[in-house]
N, C-alpha and C positions, 0 to 999 in steps of 0.2 A: 533667938533663932532668926528673926528678920535681919538683924545686924550682920550676922554671918552670911546670910544669903546675899545681902546687898554688897558686902565686901567681895565675895566670890564673883558676883556679876560685874562689879567695877574692875576687878582684876582681869577678868576675861576680856572685857572691852578694851582695856589698856594694852593688852598683849596682841590683839588682833592686828593692829597697824604696824607691827614691827617688821614685817616682810614686804615692804613696798617694792614693786618691780620698777626697774629703770630701763629706759631704752637708750642705747648708745648708737648713734648713726656715724659710720666711718666715712672717711673721705672717698672711698671707692664705691660707696652706695650701700654697702652691707649694713644690716641692722642686727644688733645683739641685745637680747633681753637678759637682764641680770636680776637676781633675787637680792634685794638690799642695795644700798648705795655703794658703787665701786669706790675703792680706796686708792688714792694717788700715792705711788711709791717709786722713787728713783726714775722718774720719767715714764712710768707705765701705770696703767690702771689695773688693779687686781680686783676681779669680780667673781661671783659664784653664778654659774649659769643655771638654767631651770632644771638641769639634771643633777645638780649638787656638786659639780666639778669646779675646782678653782682654776681660773685661767687668767692670762695677762694679755693686754693689748697696749701697744705703744700710744702714749698720750698725743703724739704728733699726728696720728691717724684718726683721732676722735674729733668729729666735727661738732656734734651736739650730745649732751647728756641730760635727759629729762625724765622725771618720774612719770609713771603711767597712772591714769585714773583707776580707781577701784573697779573691778569688773572688766577691765580691758582685755580683750583677746585678739590676737592677730588672725585674720582669715588666711588660710592657705591660698597660694596663687592658683587661679583657675584660668587657663587660656580661653578666650572667647571662641565659640563655635560659629563658623561662617558657612 
């Protein structure tokens, strides 16, 4: 029984890291968060956004592509009150 529990626990831990989010910063300053690493195809990056939709962006407009640390969340923009 302990072996089965250990196997299930290890399997669960192994599958947790499969959906790393990546942050793409574009040359115009926009930032796109993708679920999983974007795939390079024919001069474009194919990625799945956080809503589950498949999208494409031109590779020439991508400045940086970096994985996000676990637990990373973007704070919405809040203008300062003066």
